[in-house]
N, C-alpha and C positions, 0 to 999 in steps of 0.2 A: 400408426402415429401421424397426425395431421400437421401442416406447417402453415403458417403465414408467412409469406416473402414480404420484402420491403415495399413491393408495391400493392400490397393488400390482398393478392391472390391466395386461394386456399388450394391444396392437394392432399392426396392421401399419402403419397409417396415421394421422397426426394427425387426419385427417376422422373416423375412428371415434371416436377419443377426444373431439372435440368434440361429438359426438351425444349424449353423456352430460351431461345437465343436472344439476349438482351444487348445487343451490339450498341443500340442507340442510348443506353442507360449506363454505359461504361463509364467510370469516374474519369474526368480529365486529369491530365498529368499536372503536377505541382509545379510551380515556377522553379527553375533551377539555375545555378550558379556554380563557378568552380568545377569540384570533381563531378558534381551530379550533371554537368552539361552534356556528358556522354551517355547518361541513365536512359535516354530515350522516352518515348510516350508510352501509356499504357496500350497493350496489344487489344485486338478486337477480341470480344468475349467469345470463348469456345467451350461449350459445356462437356466437351469430353477431354479437355486438358488435365493434366496431372497437377497436384498441388502438392508442396513440399511443406509440411507442417513442423516446425522447431518448438521442442518442449523439454521441459526438465522431467526427471524420473517420475515424481509425484503425479504429474498431469498425464503421463503416458497411457495408463490405464482408461483414462476419459476418451481420449482420441481412439483408442482401439474399441471401447464400447460403442462409440458412434459407428465404426466400420460394421460391427456385429449387428447393429439395428438396420443398416443400410447396405447391405451386400451388393447392391447395384451399382455403388460407387465406391465401394472399398478399394477397389484395385487402382482407383484414380489418387488415393491418398497415401503419399509417403511421409513415414514419420523419422524425424531425426532428434536425438537428444543431444542439445547443444548447450554450451555454457553461455548464457544469454548476456553475460558482461562482456563478450567479444563481439556482440552484435553490431554496435555503432562501427567499429572498425572493419568488420566484413562487409558491411553495407557500401563503405567506401571502396573496397576492392572490387566488389560487385559492379559498381557504377564505373569504374575504370575500364572494366572488361565487357560492359555492357549485357552481362547475363549473369544467373546464379542466385538472383535473390530467391529467398524463401517466399512463399505465400501467406502463410499464417505462422506468426510468433507469439509465444507467450513470454511477457516480459514486464517489469514494473512500469509505471507511467513515466518515471524518471527517465528510463532508457527509451521509451517511446519519444519524449520529448526531445532527447539527443537526435535521435534520427529524423524529426520531423522539420528540422532546419533546412535552409535553402541548399546546403552542400550535401547533405544525405538525401534529402526528399524521398524518404521511403513511403509513408504510410497514405492509405486510401481514406478518404472521406466516407465513413461508415453511415453518414446520414442519407448517402445515395442507396443503401442496401439494406437497411434495418428499418422497420416498421416503428413509426414515432410512438405508438402505444406501448412496444417493447422497451424503448428508451425510457420512456416516462415511468416504467416499472422498476427502476434502479433507484436505489436509496437517494435521497436528496443530497446533492453537491458530490456524490460518488463519482461521477463522469466529469467533473470539473478538471482534474488532472489530465484527462485525455482530450480536453477540447482546447483548440487553438484557433482564434479568430472566427469561431462559429463553426469550425471543421471538427467532427469528432473522429479522432485518430485511434480510439481503442473502446473496447468495451470491458469493464471491470468483472474480472471472474471473483473476486472475493474482497473483504474489507479486513483491516487491521486496526479498527477503532480502539483507541485506549479506554479502559475501564479500570477501577480501583479493586485488586484482589486483597482479600484479608482473611486471616486465621480466624474463624468462628469461635472455637473453643478457647483460644488465646485470648482473644479479645474479652470474652466473658469471664475468664480467670483473673484478668488485670482489671476489669471494671472499667473498660474504656468505651466510649462511643465512637461510631464510624464519622469520620470527618466530612463535612459537605462543602467546606471551603479551603483554601490553601492556608488561610490564616490558622483555622483550626488543624490542620495537617501538620504545621510548624509546631503549634502548642502541644500537640499529642506526641510529636516526635522529640520535643525537649523533656516532656514528662517522662517518656520512656527510657531516655537515655540516663535521667536520674534515678528512675525507680528500678528500672531493668538493664543495666549496661550489659552490652554485647548482644541486644536484639536490635533490630533495624526496621525502616520502614520503606525501603527501596535501596536502588543504587544508582550510581552515576559515573559511568566509566567507558562508554564509547557513544556512537551516534544516537543510539536508543535513547540517552538521556537527554538529548536535544529534542526530539520528537515526543518524548514523555512530558517534559516539563515546559519547554519554550513555546512549543506549538500550541497546547491550549491557553497559554498565557497572552495569546495574540502579539508574541514578539515578531516584529517584521524583519524576519531572516531573508526572507526571498519572495516579496509580494510582487509578481508580475504584472505590471499595470497595463502594458500592452505588448505587441510584438517585439518592441523596441525599448521599452523602457520598464525598469524593476526599481523597487523600492528595498533598500537594505539600511536598516538603522538599529543597530545593536546598542545604541545609547539611549534608545527609547525607554520611558519608564517601565512598560510592560516587560522589558528584557530585564533592566536593572533589579526589579523587586523580586523577579524569580531567582535570579543570579544570586542575590544577597540571602534570600531564604535558604537556598541550597548551600551556601556557603557557611550559614550558621549550622543548619544540621549536620553537615559533614564534619565540622569542627567538633561538634557535640558526640560524635559518633553514631547519629541515628541514621545515617545514610551512608552505604559503603561507597567506595571508589573502586570498584571492579565491574568489568563488562558482566551482564547477566547470565552469562554461559561459562565465565571463568571457573576453574575447578574450585577455587577457594570460595567463591560465592556460592556455587552449587552445595558444597559442604556445609556452609552456613546455614542454607535452607534445609538442608538434611537432617542437621542437627536440632531443627525446630526453632531456630532464632529469628525467623522472619515473621514480623507480625502483620505486615501489609506491603502491598507493592503496586504502584501503578503501572499497567503494562498492556500490551495488545490482546485484543479478543482471542487470538489463536494461542496464547500461552496456557489457558486452561488445559485443553486436552494435551497439547504438544510438550508443555514444560512442566506445569505442575503435576500433570497426569502422567509423566513419565513412567515406563515400564520398570520393572525391579532391575533389568540388566542395562538400562539406559544411563546416561551421563546426566539426567536431568532432576528435578526436584523431587519426584515421587511422594507426592502429598497423599496423606491418607484420606480414606472414604469420608464423606460428610463434613470434612474439615474446611472446604473452600468456600467462602463467600464472596459476592461481587456488589458493587455499588458504583454509583455515576463518579467519574473523575471529578476531583474538586474543582471549584471556580474562586475568583477573587471575590470580595465582598462588594466591590463596586462594578463587577462585570455584569452586564445585562444579559449574557447569554452563556450557558455553561458549555463552551466549546472543547472539543477533543482534539487530540493528535491522532496520528496513526503511525504504525511501525510494519510496513509491509503492505499487502494488498495489491496483487499483480492483476495483469490485464492480457486481452488478447487483440492484437493489430494486424491489419491485412495489409498487404504490399499493394502499392497502385501499379505494379508491374505485371500482377497476376493475371494470366489468360483465361482464368476461371473465376471470376468474382462471385458467380452464384453459389458454387459450391463452397468457396472459401468463406463467404459472409454467412452462409447457412450454418457451416461447422462451427463458426465463432457464436452464433445466436444460440446454438445448441448447447454448448460448451457453457455458456454465462447463465443460461435461463432454464435448462432441463430440470424439471422436478426429479427425474431418475437420478442424474449426476448430481446437480448442484443440491437438491432436496435430501438425496438418500446417500450418495457416494462421496460428495464433496467433504474434505477435511476441515474447512474453514468457513467463517460467516460469509454466505453469499452476498454479493452486492445487489442482486436482483431480489427484490423483496418478496414475492410470490414464492420463490424458491426457498427463501429464508425461513418462511412460514413453516415449509414442510421440513426443513432442516431443524427446526425448533424442537420437533418431536423427538429427535435422537439426543439433543444436548440436554434436554429438560428431564430425561431418565438417566443422566449419567450420574452415578453413584459418588462421584469425586466432589460434587457440589453439596452445600447444606441446603440449599433451595434451588429453585429454577432460575438460571441465570438469564434465560432468553430475554425477558423484559428489559433488563438493563442494557444487554447489547444492543437490542435493535432501537432503543431511545438514542444509544451513543452513535449508531450508524448514520443516523441524519444530522449529527453534530460535529462532524469533521470539518474544521474550518478550511473553508475553499480559498481563502485569501492566502494561505500557504501553498505556493506553487513550486513544484520541481525546478523548473527552469531548465536551462540547456546547457548547465554546468553542473560538475559535481560539488556539492557544498558539504558532503560526508567527510572526504578525505582531509580537507584543510581544518575541519572541526577537530579530528583527531590530533593533527600536527600543532595545534595552536591551544584550545582549550583544554583538552584530556592532557596534553603533555605539561601544559602550565599547572594543572591540579596536581598531577602525579608528582611534579618536582618541587611540591610546597607551596605553589602559588594558589592564587583564588580564581574561581570562575568569574567574578566580576572584572578582575584585573586583565583577565584573557580576551574579554569580548572586543575591545579595540583592534587586537591583534588578528582576531577572526574576522572582523569587520573589514580590515585592510585587505586579508586575503580573498574574501568574497567579492569585494568590489574589483579587484584585478581580474578575477575570473569572469565575472559579468561583462566587463570592459571588454576583454579578450574575445568574448561572444558577440560583441556588437551592441550590447545594451547600453543605453543611457541610464545612470544609476542616480537616484535621488534618495535623499532622506526625509524629504518632506511628506507630511500626512497627519492624520489624527493620532 
């Protein structure tokens, strides 16, 4: 298997690559203050140094497969299964002690953003180590959540672009057309509630609801304008119209108020009462295609259809949101950036892993084309879903940025709690706004509401 390194060299084995000592190319240390002041500079590159890779159980086989393909470096790779939610706190501990940092970490871009600030100062700039041709192969906008002031701090493993799932036989039985706009989506929901009470077209009960509906509506929840300025304006018309639509559909009973994995919602779906549902691309195999002994939806073969996420009539672009889509990041402290970066490139672009073993839509489009051969023959779907997924992969609105604070927890304590206590989503938005502003300002952002 041949490789092309970030400097354009080609070799037939990774062992040849690792014989090149790239001291002059080692990434410079990121500026640091506070706890990161003790973190130290990046060490001189050492092609014989071990790397510690932090993964979850799902990605463990991929790293092990890389070791199998490259026995000459297998002993240099140590794998740890780690709860990535603890990653930011652990980085601070390592910074204080001056050692212990992992070399490669699998984590959501939102977590990478939290360790990319001046206090944590963890990730290396992958622009120094990855061929630009490889970078250009990722879906349009997919690397935006990994990019900070021109520095590329992660490569996306997969995407979780939103699409519209629907029950093909049920749509035909009821005589309905698949909506292409949010206006049509609401009209269909209202008709469904009147003609077939008990059936739903989605749910809104946790953070997935924010990403499913408000992200494609271009609601400025967290538009990072620069490293120091962020736009938060939940009173924007793009937010209000979505909130009002959801409130009307919830009141009519056409949208449930449950998390998508809540047992009550799962039972509703298993009972055949879900007509359609906007959700992430990975819901197909993982959720709708749950095995008989799983807790998921267990959709019948040939039942599932997919369509683009709706847009508003006056929207120029059909934007979509995302629920998930993790990435691989490299430590600026690694002593073996050549091996660490080559591992990351293989994990994100390999036809063998991403194209054939990967369980979700690859962010690297050449691998996604290989992956399409698997999903296109999945008996779950009424037709090949890949074209819709591929189109949506390039329409994840990059204005929505994860930022350096957790916007999910306050969404639950403000919007979801208000909704479950009998209030409306619209009236909860100002409360959520205040919570977000406080978090953003605590992270040093200047918050503005100004913008189109």
